[in-house]
C-alpha positions in Angstrom: 12.1 -20.3 -9.9 11.7 -24.1 -10.2 9.0 -24.4 -7.5 5.8 -25.6 -9.3 3.5 -23.9 -6.9 4.7 -21.1 -4.7 1.6 -18.9 -3.9 -2.1 -18.8 -3.6 -4.9 -16.8 -5.2 -8.6 -16.0 -4.9 -10.6 -16.9 -8.0 -14.2 -16.4 -9.1 -15.9 -19.8 -9.6 -19.4 -18.5 -10.5 -22.0 -16.2 -9.0 -21.4 -15.9 -5.2 -18.6 -18.5 -5.4 -14.9 -17.9 -4.7 -12.2 -20.4 -4.3 -8.8 -20.1 -2.7 -6.3 -22.1 -4.8 -2.6 -22.7 -5.4 -1.0 -20.6 -8.1 2.2 -21.3 -10.1 5.2 -19.1 -10.0 4.8 -16.6 -12.9 7.6 -16.3 -15.4 8.2 -12.8 -16.7 8.3 -12.2 -20.4 10.5 -9.5 -21.9 9.3 -6.1 -20.6 7.6 -7.6 -17.5 8.4 -7.9 -13.8 7.1 -10.3 -11.2 5.4 -8.6 -8.2 5.0 -10.1 -4.8 1.6 -8.7 -3.8 1.6 -6.9 -0.5 -2.0 -5.7 -0.3 -5.2 -5.8 -2.2 -8.3 -3.5 -1.9 -11.9 -4.7 -2.2 -14.4 -2.4 -3.9 -17.8 -2.4 -5.5 -16.5 -3.8 -8.7 -15.3 -7.0 -6.9 -18.7 -7.3 -5.3 -20.4 -7.0 -8.7 -18.2 -9.7 -10.1 -18.8 -11.9 -7.1 -22.6 -11.6 -7.6 -22.3 -12.5 -11.3 -23.3 -9.0 -12.6 -20.4 -8.6 -15.0 -20.8 -10.4 -18.3 -17.8 -12.1 -19.8 -16.0 -12.9 -16.5 -14.5 -16.4 -16.9 -14.7 -18.9 -14.0 -11.2 -19.2 -12.6 -10.4 -15.5 -13.0 -8.4 -14.1 -10.0 -10.1 -11.0 -8.6 -8.5 -7.7 -7.5 -7.6 -4.5 -9.3 -6.5 -2.3 -6.4 -3.1 -3.7 -5.4 0.6 -3.2 -5.2 3.7 -5.0 -4.1 7.4 -5.6 -4.2 9.4 -6.2 -7.4 11.0 -9.6 -7.0 12.1 -10.6 -10.5 12.8 -8.6 -13.6 12.4 -9.7 -17.2 14.6 -8.8 -20.2 14.5 -5.2 -21.5 13.4 -3.6 -18.2 15.9 -0.9 -17.3 14.2 1.4 -14.8 13.1 -0.9 -12.0 15.1 -2.9 -9.4 14.2 -5.8 -7.2 12.9 -4.8 -3.8 11.2 -1.7 -5.2 7.7 -1.0 -4.0 5.2 -0.3 -6.8 1.5 0.0 -7.3 0.0 -1.5 -10.5 -2.2 0.3 -13.0 -4.8 -2.4 -13.6 -6.0 -1.0 -17.0 -4.8 -3.0 -20.0 -5.0 -0.7 -23.0 -4.1 -0.3 -26.7 -1.5 2.3 -26.1 -2.1 4.1 -29.4 -5.5 5.9 -29.2 -5.9 9.6 -28.2 -6.9 8.6 -24.7 -3.8 6.5 -24.2 -1.7 9.3 -25.7 -2.8 11.6 -22.9 -2.4 9.0 -20.1 -6.2 8.6 -19.8 -5.9 4.8 -19.9 -9.4 4.3 -18.4 -11.0 5.9 -21.4 -9.3 3.6 -24.0 -12.0 2.0 -26.1 -10.1 -1.3 -25.9 -9.6 -1.2 -22.2 -9.6 -4.4 -20.2 -9.5 -4.5 -16.4 -7.3 -6.8 -14.3 -9.4 -8.8 -11.9 -12.3 -8.9 -14.3 -11.2 -9.5 -17.9 -7.8 -11.1 -16.9 -6.3 -12.3 -13.7 -5.9 -9.6 -11.1 -3.9 -9.0 -8.0 -5.6 -11.1 -5.3 -2.8 -13.6 -5.5 0.7 -14.0 -4.0 2.7 -13.3 -7.1 2.0 -12.2 -10.7 3.9 -10.9 -13.7 2.9 -7.5 -15.1 4.1 -5.2 -17.9 6.7 -2.9 -16.4 4.9 0.0 -18.0 1.9 -0.7 -15.7 4.0 -0.2 -12.5 3.9 3.0 -10.5 7.0 3.3 -8.3 6.3 4.5 -4.8 8.8 7.0 -3.3 10.3 6.5 0.1 9.6 3.5 2.4 5.9 3.5 3.2 4.0 0.7 4.9 3.6 -1.9 2.1 0.1 -2.6 3.3 -0.9 0.9 2.1 0.0 0.1 -1.6 -3.6 -1.0 -2.2 -4.8 2.5 -1.4 -3.0 4.1 -4.4 -5.6 3.0 -7.0 -8.7 4.4 -5.2 -6.7 7.5 -4.2 -6.0 8.1 -7.9 -9.8 8.1 -8.5 -10.2 10.8 -5.9 -7.3 12.8 -7.3 -8.9 12.7 -10.8 -12.3 13.6 -9.4 -10.9 16.7 -7.7 -9.3 17.7 -11.0 -12.5 17.2 -13.0 -14.5 19.1 -10.3 -12.1 22.0 -10.3 -11.2 21.9 -6.6 -8.9 24.9 -6.0 -7.5 26.7 -3.0 -10.3 28.3 -0.9 -13.0 25.9 -2.3 -15.9 24.9 -0.1 -16.2 21.2 -1.0 -19.1 18.9 -0.4 -18.7 15.2 -0.8 -21.6 12.7 -1.0 -20.5 9.4 0.3 -17.8 8.7 2.9 -16.4 5.5 1.4 -12.9 5.2 0.0 -13.5 7.4 -3.0 -15.1 10.1 -1.0 -12.3 10.1 1.5 -9.7 10.0 -1.3 -11.3 13.2 -2.6 -11.1 14.7 0.9 -7.4 14.0 1.2 -6.6 15.4 -2.2 -8.8 18.5 -1.6 -6.8 19.1 1.6 -3.6 19.0 -0.3 -5.0 21.4 -2.9 -5.9 24.0 -0.2 -9.7 23.6 0.0 -11.1 26.0 2.7 -13.7 23.5 4.0 -14.6 19.9 3.3 -17.9 18.3 4.4 -18.8 14.7 3.8 -22.4 13.5 3.7 -22.5 9.9 5.0 -25.5 7.8 6.2 -23.5 5.2 8.2 -22.9 6.3 11.8 -19.6 4.3 12.2 -18.2 5.8 9.0 -19.3 9.3 10.1 -17.3 8.9 13.3 -14.3 7.6 11.4 -14.4 10.5 9.1 -14.5 12.9 12.0 -11.4 11.1 13.4 -9.6 11.9 10.2 -10.3 15.6 10.8 -13.1 16.0 8.2 -16.6 17.2 9.0 -19.2 14.6 8.5 -23.0 15.1 8.4 -25.9 12.8 7.9 -28.2 13.0 4.8 -30.7 15.7 5.3 -28.4 17.8 7.6 -27.6 21.3 6.2 -23.9 22.3 5.8 -22.8 25.5 7.5 -22.2 27.2 4.1 -23.3 26.5 0.6 -20.7 24.6 -1.4 -18.7 26.0 -4.4 -17.8 22.5 -5.5 -19.4 19.1 -4.9 -18.3 15.5 -5.7 -21.1 12.9 -5.7 -19.6 9.4 -5.2 -23.0 7.8 -5.2 -24.4 9.1 -8.4 -28.1 8.4 -8.6 -30.8 10.8 -9.4 -31.8 11.5 -5.8 -28.3 12.3 -4.6 -27.6 14.6 -7.6 -30.9 16.5 -6.9 -30.1 16.8 -3.2 -26.6 18.2 -4.0 -28.1 20.9 -6.3 -30.0 22.4 -3.4 -26.8 22.9 -1.5 -24.7 24.6 -4.1 -23.8 28.3 -4.6 -24.8 29.7 -8.0 -22.1 29.2 -10.6 -20.7 26.2 -8.9 -19.7 22.7 -10.2 -21.1 19.2 -9.3 -18.9 16.3 -10.4 -20.5 12.8 -10.4 -18.1 10.0 -9.6 -20.6 7.3 -8.6 -22.1 4.6 -10.8 -25.3 3.9 -8.8 -28.5 3.4 -10.7 -32.0 4.6 -10.1 -33.8 7.9 -9.7 -34.4 10.6 -12.3 -32.0 13.4 -13.1 -33.3 16.8 -12.1 -34.7 19.1 -14.8 -32.4 21.5 -16.5 -34.2 24.5 -15.1 -32.0 24.7 -12.0 -28.8 24.1 -13.9 -29.7 27.0 -16.3 -31.1 29.5 -13.9 -28.3 29.0 -11.3 -25.5 28.4 -13.9 -24.5 25.1 -12.3 -22.1 22.9 -14.1 -22.7 19.1 -14.0 -19.9 16.9 -15.1 -18.6 13.4 -14.7 -15.4 11.7 -13.8 -14.2 8.1 -14.5 -11.0 6.3 -13.5 -7.8 8.4 -13.6 -4.7 9.2 -15.6 -1.2 7.9 -15.2 -0.2 11.2 -13.7 -3.0 10.8 -11.1 -1.6 7.5 -10.1 1.8 9.1 -9.4 0.1 11.8 -7.4 -1.7 9.1 -5.4 1.6 7.2 -4.8 3.1 10.4 -3.4 0.1 10.7 -1.0 0.7 7.2 0.2 4.4 7.9 0.6 3.4 10.8 2.9 0.5 9.3 4.8 0.9 5.6 4.6 -2.1 3.6 5.9 -3.5 6.8 7.4 -4.2 8.0 3.9 -7.7 6.4 4.0 -9.8 4.8 6.8 -9.3 1.1 6.4 -10.0 -2.4 7.8 -7.2 -5.0 7.4 -8.0 -8.6 6.6 -5.1 -11.0 7.1 -4.7 -13.9 4.7 -6.3 -15.0 1.4 -8.4 -17.6 3.3 -10.4 -14.7 4.9 -11.0 -13.0 1.5 -14.2 -14.8 0.4 -15.9 -14.1 3.7 -14.7 -10.4 3.6 -16.1 -9.9 0.1 -19.4 -11.6 1.0 -19.7 -9.4 4.1 -19.1 -6.3 2.1 -21.7 -7.4 -0.4 -24.1 -7.9 2.5 -23.8 -4.3 3.6 -21.0 -4.6 6.2 -19.2 -1.4 5.4 -16.8 -1.2 8.3 -14.6 1.8 9.0 -13.4 2.2 5.4 -11.5 0.5 2.7 -11.2 -3.3 3.1 -7.6 -4.3 2.5 -6.5 -8.0 2.2 -3.0 -8.8 3.3 -1.7 -12.0 1.7 
């Protein structure tokens, strides 16, 4: 392409400052493809960057690590992708050689960098990425749903770490995108019951619309849980979950909230509870998530669609201010 400026992007300009600016057409190097971005999700990491809470973020960095799009140009030495193909993008840039990378656990690489924080991310019209980062999406799903694949993969991985199996009675703390991703994957795994604890009334109603039981904090589930996933992850939520578990069950912490004190080991020991953590996802999890989007499209997760990059700064600021909406905020270029 000879056009000097073809697209736009949303860049961090300092704490609580975002700019919408013109972006040049990317030129793919060998092994890379150019993606036309179709949708970008907004999450807590983006809010933290917006606030200035992430050290090392450079002014001018384009946000966005939950995104996907259409392959529009292919560089040399790329044999397994074609133009017009829908893909999600793994935003983790890794060494490729350590034990974590060898097993596909790119999020655990000690040299991991994240697109949208350490380098430019997907909140732009076009960008070049390593073809190895792309996750082809089967079928012809709604391209607007591509942004759901990355958060869905987090839920897929959390269910694996928690040990969700057919017949499980699953409790989920938090009905945001990760909590609902866990619910969708648990359904596909054959969980007998799924209950989401969510304080926001609008989100509880939305969760119920998606066929999942939702209760408010303090309400008691119909049965004790055999597995729980805490997408909040502070001391208070972990303690509360322990009171709702069957003996011998597993609690998996997926949230990164701070505050509170972890409960004493007495309950873990006497009731033989397993407390574990989960972070990010594997490459295989991303492929599983892509299959979920191929099946469910935009209905995979509750969502709110925002049209146009010009609306992105206000949407991120609103999210930071506590406007949760129905579910995942998705920005459509």
